[in-house]
matplotlib code that plots the C-alpha trace (Angstrom):
import matplotlib.pyplot as plt

x = [45.3, 43.1, 40.2, 40.5, 43.8, 41.7, 40.1, 36.6, 34.5, 31.8, 34.2, 37.1, 34.6, 32.6, 36.1, 37.4, 33.7, 34.1, 37.6, 36.0, 33.1, 35.0, 38.2, 35.1, 33.3, 36.5, 37.8, 39.6, 37.2, 39.7, 41.9, 38.8, 38.1, 42.0, 41.9, 39.1, 36.9, 33.7, 31.6, 32.0, 30.7, 26.7, 25.3, 25.2, 29.0, 29.4, 27.2, 28.6, 32.5, 34.0, 31.5, 33.7, 36.8, 37.7, 39.1, 42.2, 44.7, 47.7, 46.6, 48.8, 47.5, 43.9, 45.2, 46.8, 43.7, 41.2, 44.0, 43.8, 39.9, 40.0, 42.5, 40.4, 37.5, 38.9, 40.0, 43.7, 45.6, 45.2, 45.7, 48.9, 49.8, 49.2, 51.5, 54.3, 54.1, 54.4, 58.0, 59.1, 59.2, 61.5, 59.0, 55.9, 55.6, 55.8, 52.2, 50.9, 53.6, 52.6, 49.0, 49.5, 51.5, 48.1, 46.5, 45.8, 46.0, 43.4, 40.2, 37.7, 39.1, 37.4, 35.8, 38.0, 36.6, 38.0, 41.1, 41.5, 40.4, 43.0, 45.5, 44.3, 44.2, 47.9, 49.7, 48.0, 46.9, 44.3, 44.6, 44.2, 46.9, 49.3, 48.3, 48.2, 45.7, 44.9, 43.0, 40.4, 40.3, 42.9, 45.1, 45.7, 43.9, 44.6, 43.9, 46.7, 46.5, 45.6, 47.5, 46.6, 47.9, 48.7, 50.9, 52.9, 53.0, 56.3, 54.7, 56.1, 54.4, 53.8, 51.6, 49.8, 49.6, 47.2, 46.4, 42.8, 40.6, 40.1, 43.2, 44.7, 42.5, 41.7, 44.7, 45.5, 42.7, 43.0, 47.1, 45.5, 43.8, 46.5, 49.2, 46.7, 46.2, 49.4, 50.1, 47.0, 48.8, 52.0, 50.0, 47.5, 48.5, 52.2, 52.6, 51.8, 55.2, 57.3, 55.8, 56.8, 53.4, 54.5, 57.8, 55.5, 52.8, 55.7, 57.6, 54.3, 53.9, 57.0, 56.3, 52.3, 53.9, 56.3, 54.1, 51.8, 53.5, 54.7, 57.7, 59.5, 58.7, 59.7, 63.2, 64.0, 62.9, 65.3, 68.0, 68.1, 67.4, 70.8, 72.7, 71.9, 71.8, 74.9, 74.0, 72.5, 71.3, 69.3, 66.1, 64.6, 61.5, 62.5, 60.2, 58.4, 58.8, 56.9, 54.4, 55.0, 53.5, 52.5, 49.0, 50.2, 53.4, 54.1, 56.8, 57.9, 55.8, 58.1, 56.6, 58.5, 57.4, 56.9, 59.4, 56.4, 56.0, 59.5, 59.6, 56.4, 57.1, 61.3, 61.1, 64.1, 64.8, 65.3, 69.1, 68.7, 72.2, 72.9, 69.2, 70.1, 73.7, 72.2, 70.0, 72.2, 74.9, 71.6, 70.9, 74.4, 75.5, 72.1, 73.3, 76.7, 77.2, 74.8, 73.1, 69.6, 67.8, 64.7, 62.6, 59.8, 61.7, 58.9, 58.5, 55.7, 58.1, 60.3, 60.1, 62.6, 63.4, 64.9, 67.1, 68.8, 68.0, 66.0, 63.3, 63.1, 59.5, 57.5, 59.8, 57.1, 59.1, 62.8, 65.2, 68.6, 71.6, 73.5, 77.2, 77.4, 74.9, 76.7, 80.1, 77.9, 76.8, 80.0, 81.5, 78.7, 78.7, 82.6, 82.2, 79.2, 81.8, 84.5, 81.9, 82.8, 79.7, 80.9, 81.7, 78.0, 76.7, 79.0, 77.1, 73.9, 74.5, 76.3, 73.2, 71.4, 69.5, 69.4, 66.9, 66.9, 66.1, 67.9, 70.6, 73.9, 74.8, 72.0, 71.7, 75.3, 74.9, 71.6, 72.7, 76.2, 73.6, 71.7, 75.0, 76.5, 72.7, 73.8, 77.6, 79.3, 76.0, 76.2, 74.2, 71.6, 70.3, 69.5, 66.1, 67.2, 63.9, 63.4, 66.8, 66.0, 63.0, 64.5, 67.3, 64.8, 62.8, 65.9, 66.2, 62.4, 62.4, 65.2, 63.9, 66.5, 64.6, 66.7, 67.1, 63.8, 66.5, 68.0, 65.4, 64.6, 67.5, 67.7, 64.2, 65.3, 68.1, 66.6, 63.9, 66.3, 68.4, 65.6, 64.3, 68.4, 68.3, 65.4, 66.9, 70.4, 70.8, 74.0, 74.9, 77.3, 76.1, 79.1, 81.4, 79.7, 79.3, 82.7, 84.9, 82.1, 82.8, 87.0, 86.7, 84.4, 86.8, 89.7, 87.8, 87.2, 90.4, 91.7, 94.3, 92.4, 89.3, 91.0, 92.3, 89.0, 87.1, 89.5, 89.4, 85.5, 85.8, 88.4, 86.3, 83.6, 85.3, 86.8, 83.2, 81.8, 84.9, 84.1, 80.3, 81.4, 82.3, 78.6, 76.4, 78.1, 77.5, 73.6, 73.5, 74.4, 72.0, 69.1, 69.8, 70.6, 66.7, 65.1, 64.2, 66.5, 63.3, 63.3, 60.9, 59.6, 57.7, 55.7, 53.9, 50.0, 49.4, 46.8, 45.2, 45.3, 43.7, 40.7, 40.0, 39.4, 37.3, 35.5, 35.0, 33.8, 31.5, 30.0, 30.0, 28.2, 25.8, 24.8, 24.2, 22.4, 20.1, 20.0, 19.0, 16.4, 14.8, 14.6, 13.1, 10.6, 9.5, 8.9, 6.7, 4.7, 3.3, 2.4, -1.7, -3.1, -4.6, -0.6, 0.0, 2.8, 1.7, -1.4, 0.3, 0.4, 3.7, 2.7, 3.5, 6.9, 7.6, 6.7, 8.6, 11.7, 11.3, 11.5, 14.6, 16.1, 15.4, 17.1, 20.3, 20.8, 20.2, 22.5, 25.3, 24.5, 25.4, 28.4, 29.9, 29.2, 30.6, 33.7, 33.8, 35.5, 32.1, 34.9]
y = [121.0, 123.5, 125.1, 128.3, 128.7, 128.7, 131.8, 132.5, 134.3, 133.0, 132.8, 131.0, 127.9, 128.7, 127.5, 124.8, 122.9, 123.0, 121.3, 119.0, 117.8, 117.8, 115.8, 113.5, 113.3, 112.0, 109.3, 111.0, 111.0, 109.1, 111.7, 114.5, 112.3, 111.7, 116.0, 116.2, 117.7, 115.7, 118.1, 120.0, 117.5, 117.4, 114.0, 112.0, 112.7, 111.6, 108.2, 107.4, 108.6, 106.3, 106.7, 108.4, 106.3, 104.7, 100.8, 101.3, 98.5, 101.4, 102.4, 105.1, 106.0, 106.3, 108.7, 111.1, 111.1, 111.9, 114.5, 116.4, 116.5, 118.2, 120.8, 121.4, 121.4, 123.5, 126.4, 128.3, 128.1, 124.5, 124.1, 125.7, 123.8, 120.5, 122.0, 122.8, 119.3, 117.5, 119.3, 117.7, 114.0, 113.3, 114.0, 112.6, 109.0, 108.8, 108.1, 111.1, 113.1, 112.5, 112.8, 116.0, 116.9, 117.1, 119.5, 123.0, 126.5, 127.7, 129.0, 131.3, 134.7, 137.9, 140.5, 143.7, 146.2, 144.6, 144.2, 148.1, 149.1, 147.1, 148.6, 152.3, 151.7, 150.1, 152.5, 155.3, 156.5, 155.7, 152.8, 155.4, 157.6, 154.2, 152.2, 153.3, 150.0, 147.2, 144.1, 143.4, 139.8, 137.6, 135.4, 133.2, 132.9, 131.4, 131.0, 134.2, 136.2, 136.8, 137.8, 140.7, 142.3, 145.7, 148.7, 150.7, 155.1, 154.7, 151.6, 148.4, 145.7, 144.0, 141.7, 142.5, 140.4, 141.6, 140.1, 138.2, 140.3, 139.0, 136.6, 137.9, 137.6, 134.1, 133.1, 134.4, 132.3, 129.0, 129.6, 129.6, 126.1, 124.7, 125.4, 124.3, 121.1, 120.5, 121.1, 118.4, 115.7, 115.7, 115.6, 113.0, 110.8, 109.8, 107.9, 110.9, 112.4, 110.8, 113.0, 116.2, 118.2, 121.3, 121.5, 121.4, 123.8, 126.0, 126.1, 126.6, 130.1, 131.9, 130.6, 132.1, 135.1, 135.8, 134.7, 137.1, 140.1, 140.7, 142.9, 139.6, 138.0, 141.0, 141.2, 137.4, 138.8, 141.7, 139.5, 136.9, 139.5, 141.7, 138.1, 137.4, 140.9, 140.3, 136.8, 137.3, 133.3, 133.8, 136.3, 137.5, 140.1, 143.4, 144.5, 148.0, 148.9, 152.1, 149.8, 147.2, 147.2, 144.7, 143.6, 144.2, 143.0, 144.7, 143.2, 142.7, 140.4, 137.8, 136.5, 133.0, 129.2, 127.5, 124.5, 122.0, 122.9, 122.6, 119.1, 117.8, 119.3, 120.1, 122.9, 122.6, 126.2, 125.4, 124.3, 121.7, 121.5, 124.8, 125.2, 122.3, 124.1, 126.9, 125.6, 123.4, 126.4, 128.8, 126.3, 125.5, 128.7, 129.5, 126.7, 127.0, 130.9, 132.4, 130.6, 131.3, 129.4, 128.7, 126.2, 125.6, 125.0, 122.9, 123.3, 125.5, 128.4, 127.9, 130.0, 128.8, 132.0, 130.7, 129.7, 129.1, 131.8, 130.7, 132.6, 132.7, 133.6, 133.2, 133.5, 132.8, 130.0, 130.3, 128.7, 130.0, 128.1, 129.3, 129.5, 126.7, 124.4, 125.3, 123.7, 120.4, 119.9, 120.2, 117.8, 115.2, 115.3, 114.8, 111.9, 110.6, 110.3, 109.1, 106.5, 107.4, 107.2, 107.9, 111.3, 111.5, 110.7, 113.2, 115.9, 114.9, 115.0, 118.5, 119.5, 118.2, 115.8, 112.7, 112.2, 110.2, 107.0, 107.1, 103.7, 105.1, 101.5, 100.8, 103.8, 104.0, 100.0, 101.0, 104.1, 102.0, 99.6, 102.8, 104.2, 100.4, 99.9, 103.1, 103.3, 103.3, 103.9, 106.3, 109.2, 109.4, 105.7, 107.1, 108.2, 111.0, 111.5, 107.7, 108.1, 111.0, 109.8, 106.6, 108.6, 110.5, 107.7, 106.3, 109.1, 109.2, 105.9, 106.5, 109.6, 111.8, 115.1, 117.5, 121.1, 122.5, 124.0, 120.9, 119.2, 122.0, 122.4, 118.6, 118.7, 122.2, 120.2, 116.8, 118.4, 120.8, 118.0, 115.8, 118.5, 119.1, 115.3, 115.2, 118.5, 116.7, 112.8, 113.3, 116.5, 115.4, 117.2, 115.7, 117.7, 121.0, 120.1, 119.3, 122.5, 124.2, 121.8, 122.0, 126.2, 126.1, 123.6, 125.6, 128.9, 127.5, 126.2, 129.2, 130.7, 134.2, 132.4, 130.2, 132.9, 134.8, 131.7, 131.6, 135.2, 135.2, 132.0, 134.1, 136.5, 134.2, 132.6, 136.0, 137.1, 134.5, 134.5, 138.3, 137.2, 134.4, 135.9, 138.3, 135.3, 133.5, 136.2, 136.3, 132.7, 133.2, 135.9, 134.1, 131.0, 132.4, 134.5, 131.4, 132.5, 129.1, 127.1, 124.0, 123.3, 119.6, 119.1, 116.5, 114.6, 113.4, 114.4, 116.9, 113.9, 112.0, 114.8, 115.1, 111.5, 111.3, 114.6, 113.2, 110.3, 111.7, 113.7, 110.8, 109.4, 112.0, 112.1, 108.5, 109.2, 112.2, 110.2, 106.7, 109.2, 111.2, 107.5, 106.9, 109.6, 109.6, 106.5, 107.4, 110.2, 108.5, 106.0, 108.9, 109.5, 111.8, 114.1, 115.1, 119.0, 121.2, 124.7, 123.2, 120.5, 116.4, 115.4, 112.4, 115.0, 116.0, 111.8, 111.7, 114.8, 113.1, 110.1, 111.8, 114.2, 110.5, 109.3, 111.8, 112.2, 108.7, 108.2, 111.1, 109.6, 106.8, 108.6, 109.6, 106.3, 105.1, 108.1, 107.5, 104.0, 102.7, 99.9, 97.4]
z = [84.4, 85.4, 83.8, 84.7, 83.1, 79.4, 78.1, 80.3, 77.8, 75.7, 72.5, 74.2, 75.3, 72.6, 70.9, 73.2, 72.8, 68.8, 69.2, 71.7, 69.4, 66.3, 68.0, 69.0, 65.6, 64.1, 66.2, 68.7, 71.9, 74.3, 73.9, 74.6, 77.6, 78.9, 78.8, 80.3, 77.8, 77.6, 79.6, 76.3, 74.0, 73.5, 74.4, 71.0, 70.9, 74.5, 74.1, 70.6, 70.9, 68.2, 65.8, 63.5, 63.8, 60.4, 60.4, 58.0, 57.6, 58.6, 62.0, 61.9, 57.9, 59.6, 62.4, 59.5, 57.5, 60.3, 61.7, 58.1, 58.2, 61.9, 61.2, 57.7, 60.0, 62.3, 60.4, 59.5, 62.7, 62.5, 58.9, 59.6, 62.5, 60.7, 58.0, 60.8, 62.3, 58.9, 58.7, 62.0, 60.9, 63.7, 65.8, 63.9, 62.6, 58.5, 58.1, 59.9, 58.4, 54.4, 55.4, 56.9, 53.7, 51.7, 53.9, 51.5, 52.6, 50.0, 51.3, 49.8, 49.0, 51.1, 49.4, 47.1, 49.9, 52.1, 50.7, 50.0, 53.3, 54.9, 52.6, 53.2, 57.1, 57.2, 54.5, 55.3, 52.3, 49.3, 46.9, 43.8, 45.3, 46.0, 43.0, 39.4, 38.7, 41.5, 39.8, 42.6, 41.4, 43.9, 42.2, 45.1, 48.6, 51.5, 55.4, 56.1, 53.5, 49.6, 47.1, 44.0, 41.2, 41.0, 39.1, 41.3, 40.9, 39.0, 36.9, 38.1, 38.0, 41.8, 43.4, 46.9, 49.8, 52.2, 55.9, 56.1, 58.3, 62.1, 62.0, 64.6, 67.1, 66.2, 65.7, 69.2, 70.8, 69.2, 70.4, 74.0, 73.4, 72.1, 74.9, 77.3, 74.5, 74.5, 78.0, 79.0, 76.2, 78.1, 81.4, 81.1, 78.4, 78.8, 75.4, 73.7, 75.0, 72.6, 69.9, 72.0, 71.8, 73.5, 71.4, 68.3, 69.8, 70.6, 67.7, 65.8, 68.0, 66.9, 63.3, 63.0, 65.0, 62.1, 59.5, 60.6, 60.6, 56.9, 57.7, 58.7, 55.3, 53.3, 55.7, 54.6, 50.9, 50.8, 52.2, 49.9, 47.1, 48.0, 48.9, 44.8, 43.2, 41.5, 40.3, 37.1, 37.4, 40.1, 40.4, 43.7, 43.9, 45.1, 47.9, 47.5, 51.5, 50.8, 50.5, 52.8, 56.7, 58.8, 57.1, 53.5, 51.4, 48.3, 45.8, 42.3, 40.0, 38.6, 35.4, 34.5, 33.8, 37.1, 37.5, 37.9, 34.0, 33.1, 34.7, 33.0, 29.5, 29.3, 26.9, 24.4, 24.6, 28.4, 29.3, 31.7, 32.6, 33.4, 35.6, 37.4, 38.3, 38.9, 41.4, 43.3, 43.6, 44.6, 47.6, 48.5, 48.7, 51.4, 53.2, 53.4, 53.6, 53.9, 56.8, 55.8, 53.6, 51.9, 53.7, 51.5, 47.5, 46.3, 42.4, 42.8, 44.6, 41.3, 38.3, 35.3, 32.8, 29.6, 28.9, 32.5, 35.1, 38.2, 40.0, 43.8, 45.4, 48.5, 51.3, 54.3, 55.8, 55.8, 58.2, 59.8, 60.7, 63.7, 63.3, 65.8, 63.7, 60.7, 62.5, 64.0, 60.5, 59.0, 61.3, 60.9, 57.0, 57.3, 60.1, 57.7, 54.5, 57.1, 58.6, 62.0, 63.7, 67.3, 66.2, 64.4, 68.1, 70.2, 67.4, 68.3, 71.9, 71.5, 70.0, 72.9, 70.7, 72.4, 74.6, 78.3, 76.6, 73.7, 73.9, 71.7, 71.0, 69.6, 67.5, 66.8, 65.3, 62.6, 61.6, 60.7, 58.8, 56.9, 55.5, 54.4, 52.7, 50.3, 50.5, 47.1, 44.7, 42.5, 43.5, 40.3, 41.8, 44.9, 46.3, 48.7, 49.8, 51.1, 52.4, 54.4, 55.6, 56.6, 58.4, 60.2, 60.9, 62.9, 64.9, 65.9, 67.0, 69.4, 70.8, 68.7, 68.8, 66.2, 66.2, 63.9, 61.6, 61.1, 59.8, 57.9, 56.2, 55.4, 53.6, 52.2, 50.0, 49.4, 48.1, 46.0, 45.1, 43.4, 41.5, 40.3, 39.2, 37.3, 35.7, 34.9, 36.3, 36.0, 38.2, 41.2, 43.9, 46.1, 44.6, 44.6, 48.4, 48.9, 48.2, 50.2, 53.5, 53.0, 53.2, 56.3, 58.0, 56.9, 58.1, 61.5, 62.3, 61.0, 64.0, 63.7, 65.0, 67.2, 68.8, 68.9, 70.5, 73.0, 73.9, 74.5, 76.5, 78.8, 79.2, 79.8, 82.3, 83.9, 84.1, 86.3, 88.6, 89.1, 89.9, 92.3, 95.7, 95.0, 94.2, 97.5, 99.7, 98.0, 98.7, 102.5, 103.0, 101.8, 103.7, 107.3, 106.3, 105.6, 102.0, 100.3, 98.6, 96.7, 94.3, 93.5, 90.1, 90.8, 87.1, 86.9, 90.3, 88.5, 87.2, 90.8, 91.9, 89.2, 89.1, 93.0, 92.9, 90.1, 92.3, 95.2, 93.2, 92.0, 95.1, 97.1, 94.0, 94.5, 98.2, 98.0, 95.8, 97.7, 100.7, 98.6, 97.7, 101.4, 102.2, 99.2, 100.6, 103.6, 102.8, 100.2, 103.3, 105.5, 105.7, 102.7, 105.2, 106.4, 104.6, 105.1, 103.7, 102.0, 100.3, 100.7, 102.7, 99.9, 96.7, 98.2, 98.2, 94.2, 93.6, 95.7, 93.4, 90.2, 91.2, 92.1, 88.7, 87.0, 89.4, 88.7, 84.9, 85.3, 87.2, 84.5, 81.6, 82.9, 83.7, 81.0, 78.9, 81.0, 79.8, 82.8, 83.6, 84.7]

ax = plt.figure().add_subplot(projection="3d")
ax.plot(x, y, z, "-o")
ax.set_aspect("equal")
plt.show()
């Protein structure tokens, strides 16, 4: 992995140095060493790379706690990356996920004048022209944006989300560095490949790209609003599109009880059973009908309007269920209910989730044991969150990398089920899910759908057959011209080349230092009257000794830094 691929700017090199220093200070000096970042760490950090490491009973918990501190110290991009990693328990060990979920995305707000300038530049008009009133004190502040209350010219109360200045450039630079680090982690540290660092970083790149453009969040909010506009029990804020752009998002303000308050106090004027029913119906409709779901339904994003209406806010994180994924999900659910683990394994294979080292027989056995453990128990006795994480840990242990939206759907379902069962412990979620599964199976087995699928398959086959003669002719011509190439992918040869290069450099430095010492010894023994340009040759010998001393000292420090004395 070449350093040339990194941004060769003062800001880029400074940022990489900052990352290397922070990682070393928090006990990740071994990682810094193995991805060849030692040259960016000051001498104190190099000589004592493990000074910040903590000794914990659970090593994974210690790693998670130190990763949290690393993310918080390195700023918004790494906080967001940590939060994303916490949504992938199928890739990241549970103790680390648990630590990363505590990452707080709260920072000091920027001043109101800056917020005004961003709004006016993005919307092309003055604040006074856009709003009749604008509260300069933000009600929330995060690493990406902060939120202000305002009133539109039509008298509607709204919230205005304003992007933090300079955040795009900062995240763009960090993303370049993160891709480089992820590639280095998989190339030079094979034991990290099971955590798929490049997969996590690429998912993060897509997520942060959408989050930086508020039009995406506005569009998702609008889709939910239109989907539930005929459902009085569900309230979604409406987007003010004329007051929305890439850096500014304006939505109607919802004022209700936070679900956290309702769960803590259980007010008498809230119909808990109806509210639980509405909550479950709302999200089951998202999972099985809309194919788009709120991926962060923690109680803070749920509002309650007495007696039983539900409000949803913050659609910055949504998941999508494709038609194919939806079908696989139904098959997996039915197979699980029927205790057909072979079918579940086949579904995982169809999703390309099974790794090359996955032991299907052992996975099938452990899935069956996990199902037997909880089979037949009443739903209200089950801790769905614990079961979900046991299942995900099982998948991670067998190198099963589930699609991100599949995992997000599971987490969302578990979170919603947990809140609904707190509101009404007697709620039977299986009875609510069963008719939807039957409906989806019926739709997928309907004659019209089968005919449509056969028609598309026939079209694809005919397209391949139509293009095949031309492709064979092109391949033949390229072969005759000697243009056929075979690409061989090597792994870890870059690391071997780097080690050989470093060793040869040290050897050359040692030879040069030894030669300088020998030459200097000869010079200091000549007669004092022998000079060059009026300077005694003995003086050059002393200078040579000093040069040799510093070269030798530098070589010793480099060897100590590498930790490879034996």
